C-alpha atoms as one frame of an Amber mdcrd trajectory, in Angstrom:
protein
 110.257  87.920 107.758 107.478  89.767 106.476 103.918  89.588 108.156 101.708
  87.494 105.460  99.000  90.416 105.246  98.521  92.834 102.064 100.986  95.120
 103.189 103.820  92.860 104.189 103.521  91.308 100.743 103.582  94.586  99.081
 106.524  95.796 100.850 108.545  92.651 100.146 108.282  92.541  96.552 109.254
  96.617  96.487 112.293  95.649  98.311 113.067  93.104  95.622 112.903  95.251
  93.006 114.851  98.081  94.989 117.731  95.300  95.418 117.370  94.388  92.133
 118.398  97.570  90.659 115.539  98.489  88.360 115.614 102.149  89.452 112.129
 102.528  89.693 111.827 105.844  91.730 108.131 105.627  93.345 106.067 102.858
  94.681 102.499 102.805  96.202 101.112 100.327  98.800  97.731 100.108 100.211
  96.409  98.408 103.378  92.712  98.275 103.617  90.578  97.476 106.781  91.128
 100.869 108.825  87.321 102.284 107.805  85.664 100.529 110.789  83.680 103.096
 112.465  82.068 101.017 115.334  84.619  98.137 115.493  87.586 100.237 116.123
  88.700  99.129 119.414  88.582  95.516 118.045  90.661  95.698 114.860  92.574
  98.820 114.906  95.319  97.040 117.486  95.768  94.067 114.854  95.711  96.649
 111.709  98.516  98.753 113.634 100.428  95.832 114.753 100.635  94.569 110.770
 101.457  98.127 109.694 104.520  98.264 112.313 105.747  94.761 111.527 105.782
  95.204 107.947 107.415  98.475 107.786 109.895  97.248 110.465 110.823  94.528
 108.310 111.047  96.257 104.957 113.570  99.074 106.693 115.334  96.030 107.699
 115.782  94.900 104.437 116.578  98.346 103.244 119.675  98.602 105.799 120.778
  94.991 104.444 120.825  96.268 100.921 122.614  99.456 102.027 119.888 101.423
 100.782 118.107 102.474 104.292 119.382 106.229 103.407 118.223 106.413 100.040
 114.490 105.569 100.727 111.669 107.654 102.438 108.547 106.042 103.309 105.119
 107.910 103.689 102.144 106.746 105.373  98.542 108.520 104.997  95.053 107.647
 105.808  92.199 109.646 104.477
């Protein structure tokens, strides 16, 4: 199950598109909320949990589709 956050919903849609075989080669998903400055200790644990859970659900979907060796995930921050 995907988390009910911005990234979880986006990755679930990407998994559905990959599973449908449209042939799309590149997807971009974003997740906001990390630009916290003074409130990092309170907000980052939840954000990082959402990131981790979303990526884990996406990986499980790719494995179930037999596409886990065809997909590369890259993360970055400004």
